[in-house]
N, C-alpha and C positions, 0 to 999 in steps of 0.2 A: 472886479468879478464879471465873468462874461455874463450876457444876459441870459436866461434862462426861456427857452422857446418851447412852446406849447408843441407837442406830439403830432404828427401829422395823421389824417385818417387813414392812411394806410397802416399805421402803427398800433392803431386800435382794435383791429380787427385781421385776423388773417385767413383771408378768405381761401377756399380750395375750389379750383377751377376745372368744372366739368369736362372741359375740352382734353384734359389729359387722359381721361379713360377711354380705352379705344372700345367700348361698347354703347350699345344703346338703351339695352336693359340687362339687368343681371339674370335674365334667363337663360342665356349660354353660357355663363362663366363656370369654370370648373371647381367644384366642391373643394373646400380646404380641410386637409386630413389632420395636420400637424397643430399641434397647440400653438396660438400665437402669442408672441411677446413673452413668454415666462421660459426664457433658457435656463434660470438657477432653478427653477422648480423640476422642469422635465430631467434636468441631468440629476437632481436629487431622489426624483421618483425610480428612474433607472438604476438607480444606486441601492436605492433602499429593496427595490423587486430583486435585484441580482444578489444581493449579500445574504447569506442563509445562516448566519449566527444569530443566536438567541439574544432577544432584546432590542435587536434592527427592526421595530416597527416603527410605523410614521405618523407623522403629526403634520399635516399640511394645516399651515395657518395664512391670514391674507383677511383682509375685508368681506364680509358679505358679496356674491354678486360677482366673483372673481374668477368661477367656475370650477371652485376647488373638488366638489363631490363628483362631478362629471369627467373631470379629467382624470381623478384618480380610478374611477370606474373604467374610462377608455383604456388606461395603462394595464390596468388588473385585467381585463376581459380579453385585451390584445394577448397578454402571456399567458394566460389560463388556457387559451385554445390550444397552446402547444404542449400542455402540461398533462399527465396521464390522468384519469377519472379515479379520484379516490375510493376505499372500498364503503361498504355498506355496513352499518351497527346494527345489531339486533339487541334485544334484551328477552331473556328466556327464565322461565321459572327456575329459582334454588330448591331443590325438593328438601333438601338438609335444614337451608335457613331460608325460609319463603320470604323474610323480611330483606334479603340481601341478594336481589335479582342479579341474573351472571351478565355480564356482556360478551357477544361472539361477533367478531370482524369476520366479514367475508367479502369477496371481491363484488366489485360494483354488477349489482342487477342480479346477485346471487342470493341476497338476503329476501327478496321475492318470491324466488323461487322456494326458497327453505321455508317461507311462511306458509306459500300455497300447499306444499307438501305436508304441511304438519295440518293444516285445514283439511285436506284429504282425509290424512289418518284419522283424527278425529271424527270425521264425517263417516269411515269403514267401520269405525271400533263398534258401533250397535252393531251392526250386521254381522261382524266376525265373532262378538261376544254372544248374540244371540243364538246364533245356530251353533256354537260349540256348547253353551249351556242348555239347550233344546234339543241337543240329539239324543239317542237312543241309548248310545254306550255311556255318557256322563249320567244320564238319569238312574241307569242300571248301577251304576257303581255307587251312586250317591245312596239308591236305596238298599244297596248291599251293606253300604256302613250302619244305615239305621236299622235295617234288621239284624246287624250283628250286636249292636247296642242292645235291641229290644231281647234279642236271645239270652245275652250274657244277664239281662234283669230276670227274664223268666226263669232260666235255669236256677239262680239265687232262690228264686220264691220257692221254685219247685222241690229242691233240695231242705228248707227250712218245712214246707208242708208235709213234704213224706215223712221226715222226723217226729213232726207234731201230730201225724197221724200213728204212729207207733207209740207213742206216749198219750194216746187218749185225749188229744189236744186239738183243736181247730184254729185255723187264723182266719180271721173276721175282718172284713174292708169295713170301716167305719167313716163317717163324714172327714173325721181328723186323721184318717190313716187306717193303720193293720193294728188289731189286737189280737191276744190270744184268750182261749177259755175251753174249760174242760168239759168233753163230750162222754155220752153213752148211748151206746146202738146207734150213732151218727146224729144223736139229737145233741144239742147245747144244752148243759145242767144251768135250771137257774139257781138264785141265791138259795132259794131255800132247799132245794134238791142236794146243794151245796154243804147244808148247814146239817143233813142227815147223814154224808159220808163219814165215816168212821175218822177221828182226830189223825191219824197216821196217814189214811190216804189223802185227807186234804191237805198236808202238809208236803206231802209228795207232788200233788197234783200244783200246788204254789210254786213248790222249787223249778218244776218242769215247766210251767206259765214263764216263770221268769226268766228260765235261760233262753227260752224261746224267744221273749220279747227282746234280749239283748241280741242275740242273733240275727232279729229282724232290724234292731236299730244299726246294728254294723251293716247290714245289706244297705239300708237306706243311705248311711254314711258316705259308701261308696258312690253312691248313685251320681254326686255331682261331679267326683272326678272322672267318672265314666263317659258323663255327660261332657265335659270340658276335652276328654281326648277325642270323644267324638266330634265335636264342633272345630277340634283342631284338623282332624284328619278331614274333614269336610274342606277346610280353610286349604289344605293342602292340595285336595282335589281341585279344589275352585282355581290356587294360583298355577297347578299345572295347566289344567282345561285352558284357563286366560291365557299361558305363556305360549302353549301350544297354537293356540287360536291366533295370538296378533304376532307371533315370531317372523313369520312370513313378512307381515307387513314392515315390521321395525327393520328386517335384514335387508328389506329393498332399499330402505332409508339410508342403512349403514355402507351399502354397497353404494349407493350414489354419492354420498358424502364421505367415502372412505379417506379423502385426502386432507379432510379438515378434522383433526383431533378433538377440538372441543366440541363439535356437534357429534362425533361418535361416542364420545364419552358422555354428551347429553343424551343422546337415543338409549343410552343404556340405563341411565336413570327414570326416563319415560317409560322404559319397558318395566323395570322392577316396580313404579308407581302405579302403572295401569294394573299390573297382577296384583298388585295389593289391595287394589280398590277396585277390582272386576264388578262385583257383585253390586256395588253403589252405582257405579257407572251405568250397570244394565237395567237397574231399577227406576234410576233416574231419567234415564233415556225413555223406558216406557211410560212413566208420569210426563215427562216431557210430550210426547206425543198428543196427550190429550190438554194440552197446556191452555187453550183456548178456552175450553169447558169448563176450565177451574172456577171455582166461584167462592172458596173459602181459603182461609189463610194457612190450614194446615198442609193442604198439597202444595199451595204457592210455592210456602216456605221451603218444601222439598224440592221443587221444582227449581226454586233460585239456587239451592245449594247444588243441586246437580250441574246447573249452568256456571256455578263458580269452580266446581271439579274438572269439568269438560274447559274451562277456561287457563288450567293448568298448562297443558300441554301445546298452547298456541305461542307465535312467535308475535313478538311487538318488534316491527322493523323501524326503527327510529331514523334511519337515515337511508334512503332508497335513490341509489344512483344509475338505475338501470337505463334510465333515458338521458343521462346526462351526455355531454360532449366536454371534456377536458374538464378541469378544474373549476370547481364554484366560486361564483364572486357574489356575495351577499350583502345586500345593503338594508340593516336593521334601522324602519324608522320609529320604532318605539321601545327604546332599549329599557325596558327594564329590569330588576334582576332576573326575573323568571324567564322572559323574554329572551335574555342572553345565555343562561347557563343551564334552562330547562326547566321541568315542573313537574309535582307528581299528583295528578287529579284524584277527586275522590266522586264516590256515586252513593246517593243515600240509599237506604234499605232499611225499613222497617225504622224509621226516625234515628237511624245509627249512619255514620259515614265511613264506607268501606272504600278498600283501595287495593289493587294489586300492581303486578309490574305490566298489564296491559295498558294501565292508565299512565305510563310515564309519556311524556312530552318533550319532543326536543326543543332547543332553544338553536338562537341564531350560531351560535358556536360550534353547534351538533353539525349544522348544514352546512358552514364555511368550513370544517374541519378537511384539513388537506387542501385547501386553497385560499380565499382572500376574505375580509370583512371589513366593511366601511361603517362607521359609526361618527354621527354629529357628537363631538365631544361636550355640547352645554347639553344635550338632552341626556347624555350618559350621566353627568355630574349632578342632574337635577332629580334624578330618579333614586330613591332610598336605596342604599346599598349596592347600587349597580355599578360603581365605579369601583368599589371594594372587591366586588365579587369578580370582576374582569380583570383586576390585578391578581388576584390569588390565583385564577385559572392559567394567566400568562405564567406567573412565577412556578406555578405546579407542573405546567406543562400536561394538564390532565384536568377533563371537567367532571366536577362530582357535583351530581344535582342531589341539592338540600333548599329544605326550604327557608324562609330568613327566620321562623321563629327555632329550627333547629340550630341554625347557625348562630344565633344569639343567645341558645341555651334558654329559651324563654317557654318552650313546651316540653314536657317528657313523656308524652304520648308516644306509644309504637307506631313508627312509619316505615316507610321503605326507605334503605341503604342501598341504592344501586351502584352495581360495581362503577369504579371510577374508568373514563373512556382517556386513552392517550389523546393527546391534542396538537396537532402541526398546524400552524395558521400564521397566516399575516394579516396584521390589524393595523388598518389606516384611519385615524381618527383625523377629525378637519374640523377647525374653531378660527375664532379671532385671535389674533398676536397676543393681546392682552392676558387670554385665557391660557395660551402656550406659556408665557413668561411666569403670571402667577403659580401654574402646575410645577412647573422648574425650579422654583423660588422656593413654595411651601410643601411639596411632595417629593421626599427622597426617593420613592420607588418609581418614579416618572421616569427621570433620566436613566433609571437602568432598564426600563421597559421600552421607552420610545427614543432611541437614539437618534432616529432620522428626522432631520427639520427640512421640509419641504415650504421653503418660503415663497408665496405667491404676489407677484408685482398687481397692481392697480392702473398701469400707465405705461404707454412705450413712446419710443421718439415717433413724432410726425413729420417723416423725410416723404420723399417723392415714392420711394420702392415700398415704405409700409403702409401708404395711402392706397396703393395697387393691391396690397396685401388686405387690406382693410377692406377693400371694395369684395373682394372676394370673401371675405368672413362674414361681412353683411348678406351676401347672397347664401351663404350657407345656411344661415341663421334663419334668413326667409324660407328657404325650401324645406327645411327640417320642421319649420312651423307651420309648414302648407299657407304661406301668406303671397300675396301678388308680387310680381317682380318689381325692382326698382329702376326706375330710369336713373341716369347718370346724374342727373341736376338731384335727384333726390339723395343717391349716395353720397354726393357733395356735401348736402346739407345736414346727413346724419354725422360724415367725419367733424365737420364745424361744431354740431352740437356737442360729439363726443369731447373736443377739446375743451369746450366750455366745462363740462361736468367736471372736469380734472382741474379746470381753471387754471389753462397752460396752453398758452397759444403753440408750443412746441410740443405738445405731448396727446397721446390719444389715449381713452379711457379703454381698459380689457376687463372693465367690472361688466360682465355680459348681461346679468339680468336687467339692469338701467337700457342699455341698446335693446336687447329683445322686446323690452315693455313699448320703446318707442317705435318699435318695427310693427308692433299690435297693432297699436293705438293709429299710426299712420296707415295702415291698411284698411282700419275701420272708417276713418275720414273718407281715405278712395273710394272705399263701397259707398259711402254716403255721396258721394260726389260722381258716382257712374263710372269712374276710372278703371281701364282694364290694368293699368300699373301705378305705381304709387309714385307721385311725382313730388317737386321740391315744395309745392303748395301745401299738399297733405301732411308731411313732414312738419313744415312751419305750423299748420293749424294744430297737430297733434302736440307740437310743444307749447304751443299758446292755449289750448285747454289744460294741460298738465298744470299750467302758472295759474290760469284763472281758478282752477278747483282748490288750488291750497294758499290764494294770496289774500283771504280774508282779513288776515290780521294785520298783513302790510297795506292794504286799504284804509283801515281803522285807524293806525298810526298816522298815516298821511294825513288822513281829515282831520285827526286832531292837530296837526300842525299847520293845515290850511285853515283852519277854524279859529287858528292862534290860541287854541287850549294849551298845546305845547308851543313853547316861544324856541322859535327859530328864524333868524332874520337872513335874508338872501341878498340884502341892498344895505349900501352906507357902510359905516364905519366906527367901531367900538373899541375902548382901549379894555385890554385884559379881556376879552372875549372874543373865542373862535368857535368855528363850527366843525366839531370832528365828526369821524365816521364811524359806526360801529356795525356790525353784523348781527344777525340773529338766525337761527337755525332751527326751523320747525319739521321735524321727520326729514322728509327729503327736498324739503324748499328751503333756501338761503335768501334772504333779502337784507339789504343795507337800510340804515336808517341813522339820519344825522341827529347829532346831540350838541347842546351848548355847554361848553367849557369855558367857565370864569376863573380867574386867578384876582386875589388882592394881595396885597405888601404893604408891609408896615416896617417899623423899627424892631428887632429882636436878635436871638440869639443865633440865627444861620440856620433856622429849620424851613422846611417846606412840608406844610400839613396836608396830607391826602385826606380831606372829610370821608370818603368813601372808606378809607382803611379805617378811621377812627370808629365808625359808626357798624364796622365788620360788615359793610357791603362790599368791598373791596377784595378781589382774589389775590394771591400771592404773587403770581405775575404781573398783575396791575400794579400792587403795591411797588415791586421792585423796580418798575418803570418810573415811577413819581421818585424813589429814593436815588435812581441814577441823575434826576435833576440836579439834585442837590450836588452829587459830583461834578457834574458839567459846571455848574454854576461856581463853584469852589475854584476850581481849577482854572478857569478863564478869567475870572474876574476878581479873585482874591486870593493870589497869591502870597502877597505881603502883607494883608491885614484881614484881619476876620471878617468872614461872612455875617453882616449885622442885619439881615432883614428876616422877619417873621412871615412867611407865606401862606395862603390856603388855596387848596384848588379844589374844584367839583364839577362833577358832572348833574349840571341843573335838570330838576324835573326827572332824576333817575331813581326809581321806587324798587327796583330790584338789582341782584348783584351784577357788579361791574368786573370782569375778568378779562386779561390780556393786557400787551404792552403797545397795541397798535395805535392808540391814542397818546402817548408819551411825546411823541414831537407836536401834537396838537397842544398839548399841555406846556409845554416849554415855550412855544410860541407865545400863548396866553400872560405865560409869567414874565417873558422878556417884554411884551407890549406893558403889561402892568409896571415893572420896575420902569422903563423907559418912557412909561406915560406917552406913548404915541399908539393910536388907533391901528386896527388892524379890518381889513376888509370883509364884511360880512356876506360878500358874494361869491367867496371862495371859502371852499371846504378841505379838511387836510386829513390825511391819514399817513402812519407810517411810525414805527418806532423809532428811538434815538439811541443812542451810546454816549459813554462819557465823554470821547472827542468829538460830539456835535454832528457826526455820520447818522444819515437817515438809511434806516433797514427796512427789508420787506418785510411785508405782513400777508395775511390770508385776506380771500374772501374781496378781493380788490375791482373786482367785476362788480359785485352787488352794493359794494360802497360806492362807487361811482355812479352807479343807476339810482339808487336811494337818493343821492343828493339831487340828481339829474331830473328825478321824476317832480321834488319839490320845486325846484326853478321852472321848470316846463309849465308847471299847472299853475304857478303865478305869472308866468310871462317870461320867456327867455331877454335878455337885455343884451348879451353879446357880451358883457363882463363877468358872466358866472364861469368856475369851473372848480378843479379839484386838485389838488397838491398830492402826487402820489410817489414812494420810493421809484429812483430809475431801475433798481433791480426788479421792481414787480411790471415793466414795460411787457416783458415778454409773457407774460402771464395773461393780457389784455385780449380779452375775446366779447367786446362789448355790443350790447343791442344793436341793432341797425338804428332807432331813432336817435340814440347817442352819437352815431358816427355821422348821420346825417346833419346833426346839428353844430359838430365840429366842421364838418364840409361847409357849411353857412356860416361860419366866424359866431355862432350864436352861444357857443359852449366851447372850454377849453380842457384839456388835460395836460398838466406841468409833469415832469420827470425831475424830481429835485436829488442832491445828492449828500446835500448837508443843510443843516440848520439855518446857515448864513443864507443859502439859497434860497430858503423858503420865507424865512421873515423878511428879505428883500421885495418878495412877490407879494405877499399879504401887506406890505406898508408902502410900497414904491418908495422906499429910504434903501439907501445903499446900506449894506452891513457894517462893511469896513474890516481894512486889517492894521494889523498893527505894523508901524513904520520901524526904521531902524534904533529908535530910543525908546521903543516899545509903547508908541501911542496910537489909539483910533482916530482916524481923520473925525475933523469937526463935524458935528450933527450926525453922526452915523449911529446907527443903532447900538452897536458895541459901545460906541465911546459914551451914548446915552446912560447905557445900563450899568456902566462901571462907573460914570460920574455920581449917578443916584446910589449906587452899592456904597460909594467915598462918603458921600454925604452921611448917610446913614450911618458907617462907621465912626465917622467923628462925631455925630450928634450921639453916639451911642457913649464913645469915650467922654466926651463933656458930662454927659448925665452920670456916670459912674465917678467922675471925681467931683461933681458938685456932692455926690451922695456919701461921699467918703469925708470931703469937707464937713459936711454938716454934723457927720458922724461924729469927729473930732472935737468940732465946738461945742456940741454938746455934751461931749464927755468932760 
């Protein structure tokens, strides 16, 4: 087998040459306008905006920091500029059913004009009505009606009075009304005098008095109907006068809005309502003039009632596009149910909550109607009923304002039911990929409403052309954030850091949040150093400061190893023991941590026991990796005989869960060492997963894992024998720290790329792995020969044990 050579320093870090850039600083670079590194997402956005069928709303998915929201806004705003401004929407009073306000659609800017015109109408009502009702003609006609009524009453009483006089009876006004009594010579007879009158005369007088009293009662009974007739005539007079007073004002508005049938119809209703309530409006206006001097509740209540009456004629402009240019693009940062579909507010008055159509407030869907709406999917889903409300609106294609209590039928009190407004909007949600796939799987409505999938990449190829493009992107970000310009050395260092952020020397990160943060911090350190431009030193200082702020736990773990609280050997050799490498992620910071992995073997039934799994500390992927080891051992060493060992594997001093299969190759090395009884060099650490064929496969976090073991070796003193075994397929991902690269350059540390388990075991033991000859035998003294020999011995020993057990049973029987 060919000797495995350690990687060269140039393979450990892909340097970005500043000389490839034709600028000194980014100050003169042209700003980049296109979306960088997102061809799939760009094409999907263009499709999503172009297609007009229902249900083709957009869901932008990808990790945080890839610029989903900014890209969506950029595309929407660019398209919205060329689209027409949508109409205004107003709510007005429904005079027939006040709890169902009417919605009126008007061209952009016309809603505000209509509102102002109605405000002017309300202001002019007092003058017009006052003039009409204070006019001499009105007073004369009103007085005439009153006098006619009084004349009718007087005439009725006069006729009764004449009749009474002819019968020697007088009508007398008493505290309780009118009464009839006999008279003589103009004087009312006393009871004694009446007794002295002959009986026949008394009877006649009693009959006449009774007749007159009956006539009087009839006259009095007719008075209420006459009073109502008079009041009705008064009202008719008031309506006629009011109609004449305001007809000119209303006719002007009718003429101005003659092209809008809804407004003409509404103005007819307004005129009728004003005519019906003219005197209340006039009296309330007079009370309002003294509002500042009011002290007691009765007057205040009447004034507030008058205000409510006048509010009936106002216009609530829900959406006003008078100053808009193009279609609206709305981002709702707090997408509660009411912030999306609107709400009806209430005002407190004398201990009660009152509302009317003037208190209807728009939601984000109203503001975005006719344009585009951008929402954070996670925020929508975490707000009660917001997701259901959004789906219902999109399915119905109309916005119906309801309180949550009404929607859930939890309240039965009377509230407003505003007329629904037709909806035409393109909605774009953005969120994590997991959220998108969960919605697709669990919500049957989602696939019908959000048919356009805009999948954002988080990395792009790192080649010469893209590095030049990335330099312009860095310049654009710096200008947008009003930061100092970067010299080309700083740009090169940012590009290198970008590759490290994605863990791939051949890729660049397009998660712009991290790059923008780095530029901000580098700009700060440039200011601290007094630099006019950001240099590579400033960028490096920002990187170091980011790491230092986050690496407290890493330092504590390394300290525990250096103080030998956690046992990790970096020198010597041990049987069945290997240094495995794992990675820990804390927030935005990842670091590598070496772990001691040990294996113990004995005769058994072919089981490889994962102690982590047995105690439920091992995750499913880790358990899968351990089970693969059994397949490898059986296929390679026990094709013709049973695998007769029992082995146990464990991460020593591990007190938390273990997940992932990146330690499966290290576990296999420890197992082979324990079976063959060959020591493994503790100066080397191992990472990489393994398959049943013995091939070493790529893993994640390779840079952090190498650096984690290097830091321990460096702290104890580099011996020139230490290093790390990594999968050969991970070489393209290497972007190691400079101190690691320098140690490799000085021959103090090594990184070995391995493709198979045989290559790895040779490096760890300094013994050949061995390959089978034509007869199927491994070379004498090779690792594979020793493993196979030991497994054969265990199988034979188990067979002898089994035969002895069976013979013992027979003799016993």
